[in-house]
Each structure stands twice: as structure tokens, then as C-alpha cells.
N, C-alpha and C positions, 0 to 999 in steps of 0.2 A: 548348658554352657559350663565349660571347665573353670574351676575357681580354687583359690587357695584356702586352706583350712587354718582358722585362727583360734587362738586359745585366749580367752578374755580379751578379745579384739587385738591381739598381738600375734604376728607371724614370725617365727624362728625357724631357721633350717634344722632340721634333724640330723645330727652328726653321722647317722648311720648312712646317709645318701651317698656319700662319697665312695667311689669305687677304687680298687687298688691300681688298675691301670691308669686311671684319670690322676692318681697321686703321683705316679712316675713319670706320665706324659700330659702334663696339664694342658698345654696350649694346643698340642696336635690333637688330643682327644676333643676338647671344647671346640675348636674351629672345624674340625671334619663333621661334627655334629651340626654345628651352627649352620654351615653351607648347606647341609642336607635340608635342614628345616627351611631355609629361605628359599632354595629351589623348588621345594615342594609348595610353599605357599605362593611363590611367583607363578608356578604353573597353574594352580587353583584360580588365582586372581585374573589371570588371562583369559580364562575360560568363564569369568563371572561367578565363580563358584566360592568366593572367598568373603564370607560375611562376618559378622561378629563372633559367632561360635568359633569359626576356623582360626580367627585372629587370636582369640583367647587360648586356643589349643597351641598354637605356634608359639606365643609368648610364654606360655607355661613351660613348653618344652625347651625353649632357651634357659629359663630360669632353672629348671631341673638339670639342665646340662652344665651350667655354671656350679650348681650345688654339687653335683657328681665330681666337678674339678676342685672341690673342697672349698668353694667360695660360700661364705655363710651370710645369711640374710636376716635383716630384722625389720619389720615393717610395723609402724605404730600409727594410731590417729585415724584408722580406717572408718571408726565410729562417726566422725565429723562428716565423711561423705555419705554414710548410710543415713544420717539424720535429716538430711537436707530434702526438701520438698521440690525444689527446682534445680535446673541445671546450674552450673557454676563455671568460674574461671579459675583453674588450678594454675598458680603461678610459683615456679621455683627456680633453683639455680640448675646449672648444666655443666656436668663433669665429663661425661664419655658417652659412648655408643649405648652403654648399657641401659640407662633410663629409657631410651627410645624404644627397645625392644622388650623391656620388662614391664613398664608402666601400664600397658594395656591389660595385663593379666591381674593387676591391682584394682584398676578403677573401672574397667568395662563391666565386670560382673555385677557392680553397684550402679553404674549409670552409664549410658552411652557417652562416648568420647572421641575426640579427635585431636590432632595437633596443629599448631602454626610451625610450618617447616620452611627450610630454604628451598628455593625452587630447584637448586641443584640435585636434591633428593629425589624429586619427581623424574629426574633424568638419569638416575643412578643405574647402572646396568643390573638386571634382574631385580633388584630391591624396588625400583620404580613401579612395578606392577603392584606390589603389596602397597605401597604408600599411596597410589591414585586411588586404590579401591576403598581407602578409609576416609575418602572426601576431605583431605586436609585443606588447610589455607596456606597458600604459598606467598613467601615475601623474598625479595631479591637481595636484601641487605646491602643494596646499593643505593637506592633512592628512599630515604626516610619518610619523606612525604607520601609517596606512593604506596610504601608499605603500610604506613598508618591507615591509609584508605582501605587497603586490602584487607587488613586485620579487622577494622570496625565493620566493613560491609560483610566480609565473610563471616567473621565472628558473630555478628547480629543474626545472620540467616541460619547459622548452626544452632544458636542458643535457642531461638525461636522454635525450632524443630525438636528441642529437647536434648540437644547434643551439647555436652560440656566441652571446653576447650582447654588444652594444656598449652601454656605459655612459658617459654624460656626466654626471659628479657635480655639475657647476656649476649653479647654479639658472638662470642665464641666459647667453645667448650675450654674449661680450664680447672685445675685442681684447687685453685684458691678462689675464695668468693671475695670479689671487689664490688662494694656498693656503688661505686662512682660509675661503674659500667652496667649497672642494673636499671634498665629503663622503665618508664611508666606505662608501657604498651598494654599490659594486661589490666591494670588498673583502669585506664581509659575505656578498655572494652568492657569490663564490668560496669563501670559508670554508666556507659551509653545503653547497655543492654538491661541495666537495673537487675542484675544477679549478683549473688555473693561471691567473694573471693575465698578460696581455700588455699592457704600458704603450704609449700612444700619444700622441705629441707632434705636434701640427699647427699650421701657420700659414696660415690660409685668409682673410685680410682682403682679399685680391684681390676677393672678392664682398662688399661692404660691406652692412652692415644699413641698410635703408631709413629714412628720415625719417618717412614716412607709412605705407608698407607695409614691415614689417621684412624681409620675405623678398626684396624687389625693391629693392636697393640698387644702386650704382654698380658696374660692373665695372671695376676698375683693373689694367689690364695691366702696369703697372710694378711690381706687386707678385707675385714668384713664390709658388708654392703648395708647402709642404713638409709631406710625412708621413713620420713616423719611428717604427717599431715597436721596441719594446725587448725585451730578453731575458725569457722567461717566468719567473715565479716562483710558487711555492707558498705559501700563508698558513700561517704557523707561529703558534701561540698566538692572540693576540686580533687580530692583523694590523697592529699599530701600525708595525712596522718597513717592512712591505710598502707600507703607505699612504705612508710618508715617502719610500721609494724610488721611488714613482710620482711624487709631487711633485718630487724631486730631478731626474728624469729628464726631466719636461716642463720644469721651470725651466731646466735646463741647455741643452736644445735651443732652447728660446725666446731665451736670451741668446745662444746661438751664431749663431742666425739674424739676430737683430737687429743684432748687431756685423757680420755679413757685408753687411747692407744699407746700414749707415751709410757 
């Protein structure tokens, strides 16, 4: 199975990865490669030949295509996932399409994983075949009570089968982190399943949300991509303290990264 190469548990992009053509035609180069990757993955998924190794390979190819377009990555905290002896609920902020197509190559080589996704993604042209093959948990984002039931029942089922679950509790993708819109959905799932939470802070605005097509925005190579996993925690009581700890972790990382960009 394809996996990233870490140095002292940290992954950083090799600056030699970028190509001359990609430097000149960043968006054109990346999206032509991205669409090729998606169509190939979709073709395999429709034939029932898209398993975990193929998923990792596709996501690795996307990450490499971004690096060739001069987007630099830094991934830290992978050791927290490696040390776990149980499946977990990964809870993070949500900024762009980038984390959806890159996180699998980070997490899947360590432990089996799936996403909680909007139902619309399972109906998305071409991409739907890939998403459906990954056994995701679908929510409508219309009926909160029904969505909670779907997450708890579907999440419990996956976790019992040893499949970790990625949760983005924000209602929409956004470049800013607003704790007031960060729901306790993931905490409730971890509490019900009695599995640990792994907080995830990410900064992925190098892949901007598009004006007309949200998933196809500008690729901004001046902005580095950051993924940071935090120390696992088990939910105690109602989970209020754990929820706040996740918010504090993400807020702290976002502030640190933004200050370093300035």
C-alpha cells in the first residue's frame, strides 16, 4: 500500500518535486492531472476494483500533483495515530476540497478509515463511484436529528468493524475557524462508541473554493498546506471538556500558522 515517507514523524515536501511547467501553468497542470486521477479511480470503483490500496494510490497521486504545482505540505502528529490500539474518531476543521482527497493517504496506511460526508457527494458525477466504494456515512445537512441518528448508527457500525471515522463538524467549508459553528457530532460518536478522539487542525486554503464551481478554485502555491494531529483523548462525562479541547487545539494551531505566514 502506498504511503508517505516521514522523517522523525514529520512529512515535508521535497522542494525538488515541483516541475518547470507546473510553475508556469499551475492550475491547468494540476486540474488536468486531478481529473485524470478521478476518472481512473471512478472507472475502477464502478468495476468493484477500488479498495484501500487503490484509494491510497489515487490520493498519493493527488498530493504529488499538488506538490508538482509548487504547493508545499507539512504533516505532524502522525505518531498519535500510530500509537493507538483501537479505531478512533478524527475531528477536524474543514477548509477546502484538498483534505477530502489527501487525508486518506495520511491516515489509511496507519488504520482503515472513512468519512462522514454530505449525501450530495454520493450523487456527484464521476466522483460518486469513488465515494460510495469507501463505505462513507452520509448526512443530509437538512435534518439535524436524522443526521445525528445516521452518524451514531453508521459510525458505531464502522468503528466496531475497526474502521476509524473522519468528522468535519462545521456545516460548510470556510477559510476561518468559527468555534460557534463547530458541532459536538464527533464527540457524541466517540462517546457512544467508547473510542478515542484524535483532534486534527488543518490549513488547506492553497486549494481555494471556486466562485462558480466550489470544488474547482484557484491553486495558490504561495500558501503552504498544514496538517497537525493532536494527542488522543477519551470522552469523559458529557464530553464538554473534550469538545473545548479540540476547539482550543485547532484555534491554537490556526493562530500559530497564520502568524508564521505574516
